[in-house]
N, C-alpha and C positions, 0 to 999 in steps of 0.2 A: 558395475550399474546399478541406476537409483531404481529405488520401489517406491510404488504409490502407498502412502502414508495416510490420504485419504482420498475414498475413492464414493463417486455419488454418480448413483443411474436414476435418470426419468424422476425426479425429485416432485411434488407436488403439494401445495399446502396450500388449502384457502379459510377463509374466517369468514363464516357467513357467505353472504354472495360476491366477497371480496376475493378472488385469485391473487393471495401476494407471489407466491413462489406457484409455476405451472407446465415447467419443463426445465430442469435442472439437470444436466450431468455435465461432470470436472474430474478431472485428478490430479493432488496435488501430493510431490515428491517429497521423501526423505531428503534432506541435507540440500533442500533449496527453498527461498522465500518466493510464494505465491500470491499475486496481489489479485484481490477481489475488487473489480470497479464497474460503478455503475450508476445512474443517478439514483436522489432520491425515491423512497417508492419502487424502486426494481425487487427488493427483495431480499438485497444481503444482510439485513439484521435477521429477519427470518429462517433463512437459511441458516446463517451462522448459530442461531438458538436450536436448529434440530441437529448440525453437528455436534452443539453440545451436548446432546440427550436432551435437551430442559422443551422443545414440543416433538411430536411424533409426525412424522409426515403421511400424507395420506393418501401416496400413492410413491411406488420409487423403493429404491434401497439404500442406504449409509454404511460403510465402513471406515472406522479408524482403525487406521493398525490394524486390520483385518477384524476389527471387534464390530458386531451390528448393534449400533447404543440403543435400537428398539429393543430389540431382546436381551439386551448384559451391557446396561446404561450402566452399573456400579463398574465394570470390566471398562467401559470404556472410559469412564473419568477418570477414574486410576491412570490411564494413561496420555489424559489430556489436560492443557493447562489453557483456562477460556479466560479471559478478560471482556469484558462488555465495554461499550462505548462510555457507559457510567459509573464507577464504584459505590457498589452501595456499602458505605464504609461502617463500619460499628464506632460512631462516633466518639466514645468514653472510654475506647480502647486507644491506647498508644499504636504510631506503627509497629513496633516491636513486639506488642502484645497480637497486635493482628493478625503477625505474621506467623508467632509462636502457635495462636490456637487455631489458624487454617492447617496446621503443620499437623497439630494434632488432630485435626479433623481428618488427615489423609493418613491416621496411624503413626503417623511416624513417633517415636519415644521423644517424652518430655527432652532429654539433654538434647536430641538431635534435631529436634521443631526450633528450639533456641538457637543451638549453631546455625541450623540452616535461616533462620531470622537475620541473625548479625552478618551472616556471608550476603545475604542479598540485599539489607539497606548498604552496605558498601558499594554492591555491584548497579545500584539504580541511585545513589547519590541523595541518601536520606541518614545519615548517619547523626546526626547534626539537629534531627527532626525523631532521633528514633523511639526517644520518649516522651512525644508530644503526643497529644489527642488527636485523633483524627481529623475532630470537627476544627479543629486550627491551618489544614492543609492546604494551601489554592488548588485551583484545580488544576493546575500541572504537576504538583506534588504527588496532589490522588492519583493521577494518572501513573506516575511510576512506581506507587504502592500499588496500583491494580497488577503492572506488569512483575512485580516480585511477589504480590499473592497467587498468580497463576505459574509460576515457575515454583512456586515450594516443594513440591512435591516429586520436581526433576522430571518433568512429562516429556513423553518422544512427538506428542503433536500439540502446537499450540494455537489456539484461535483467538485472533487478536481483531477487537471490533476500535477503529479510529484511535490506536494507540497514541499517536503523537501528538490530541490534539490539546492543546494548552500548554504544551512544552514549549519552552524558549529555546534559542537558537542551537544554544550550546547541547542544551539536553535531546532536540533532535538528533544531534552529530550524534550524540553518546547510543540514543536509541538504536542509529542504522550500524552502529559498529556491533553491538550487543546483540541484534538481529544476524547480523554475516555470521557471527561466531558463534552461535546456540546453531545456525541451518551448518555450518562446517563442521560443527559434531556431531552435525549425523541424524537431526529436528527436522521434520516435518511443520512447515509455517505457511499460516494460510493470513494475509492481513487484509482488513478492507481499509480503506480510507478515501478520501477525499482531495486530501493534497496531492495531486499525482505529481508536480514533480520533487515532493519527497516521499512517494512510492518509488518514481522510477530509479533512484538512485540504492533502489535495496533488492527490489523483487531479481529474481531469474525468471520469472512466467509470469503471464497475467490474464485472469480469466475475465471476458466481460458478462456482465448481467443486462438485459433491459426489458421492463417490463415483464419480470420474474422469469424470463426463460435464458441460456445461457447463448450466445453467437455462437455462432460455426468455426471452425478454424480456417476453413477458409474465406469468411466473412472479410474474420480476424486480420487476415494476412492480406488481402486485397484492398483492406483501410490503410493500414498501415503505413502498404508503400506507394498509398495514391499521393498525387503533389501537392505540396505544403510552402508555406513561405519562409523566405529563409532572411536573416537582419542582415544588412551590413554596416559597419559605422566605419568612418575616414578618420585619419588624423590629419585634420583639417579645420582651418577659423572660415571657409567661404560659407553662404546659406546655403541652405540643404536644397532648393532649387537649384541650384550652379553643383551642387553635390552629385542631384539625380540627372544633370544634362552629362557630367562627365561622366557616369556611370552608364548609361545608356551609349556613350558614344563609344565606348569600350566594350561593350556587346551588343552591338548594332542594333540596338531597339529603340523604340522611341519614350523618352522621360516622363509621358504617361502611364506606361505601363510598370512603373519603381512607385511604390507608394511610401508612405512617409510616418515614422511614428517616433515621436518626438525630435533627438535629434538620430537617429536610426535612417539607415533606407528599407524598404521588405518588398523582397521579388519571390513573385510566386517562380516556383523552381518544378518537374515535372519528376524529379528520381533523385537519388545520392549521385548517380553517376553525372546526372546533367548539374550538380551541384559543384562536382569536383571539376567538370570542366569552365564553368563561371569562374569559380574561384583562382583557375588556369590564367584564364582571359583579361580578370582584371590586374593581376600580378604582371604577366606579359603588358599592359599598356601603363605600368609604372601608376596604376591610383596606389594610394595609401589605405590598404585594407589593415584595419588593427583589429575587426571583431568581423566573422563571416561565421554565423550558428543556424541551426533550426530556429525559426521563431517558439517553436512548441515543440515540445519532448514529444518522445513517440509514442507513449501512454496518452496522453493528453490528445496529439493530433490523431490517433485512433477513437476514441473515445469520442470526437468531435465528428467525425467522418462516420460512426456507427451511427450518431445522434442525429444528424443531419445539418452542425450545426458548423462543419468545416471552414465554411466561407469568414 
């Protein structure tokens, strides 16, 4: 049975009259990747800063691997790795020096810090740029360096704010593989991202944050199971209107109930069970279906439904 590496209860934080975080309660379990999902201004970064012990909550409690970051910030920082949205790099230092210095700041012996730096440079694909000053790195390369820096002291808990920002497609795949491996090693990973399709491929659980408050699990479950559009693509050269007529006839519905998205058809379906029945009906009618899939991923669909934008 997994245990929570992060526990947040009733946390609030204001900046003057602005209530950035007004009521957040969540748990992120060890051995899992938990996604933090919400629109701009929902309080995600403020929450991550509090978890990283860089901001103090006005109210509520936080535990990082059982440690209170308000009462003992040094102990909390010893077990967590923090990757902000933008790396505050030391421009004059090379990537290797950045990691070695970070290791020394975590009290690693000099030789250990250098060995750890070399291992992490290989892990994040920066070996060829190991001795290049940080100022010449691209946005994506700085993101990879930022992740390596968060891993220097082998933390139990990882807080990642938009880690895939600026990464090329191969680097995004490599990041997903690395995060899954880190979770399989028993670490707690909380990751914030606006790229929900990317997040969906790596997370085990998701926490939704709207207007500074976490959404209840019952409301999330209801949103996730509400009807959504499904994408249908046929293996045919027929005009799209003819395709609509054919699919409508197979399903016993009017063609105007079927939408069009470029070369694909879109059909609102109430549930996954109804989607399965729809696909069986199309196959039974000998409709040449080559793609049948939800038009949005579960995270994106839930996010849009909670925000009132599912239509």
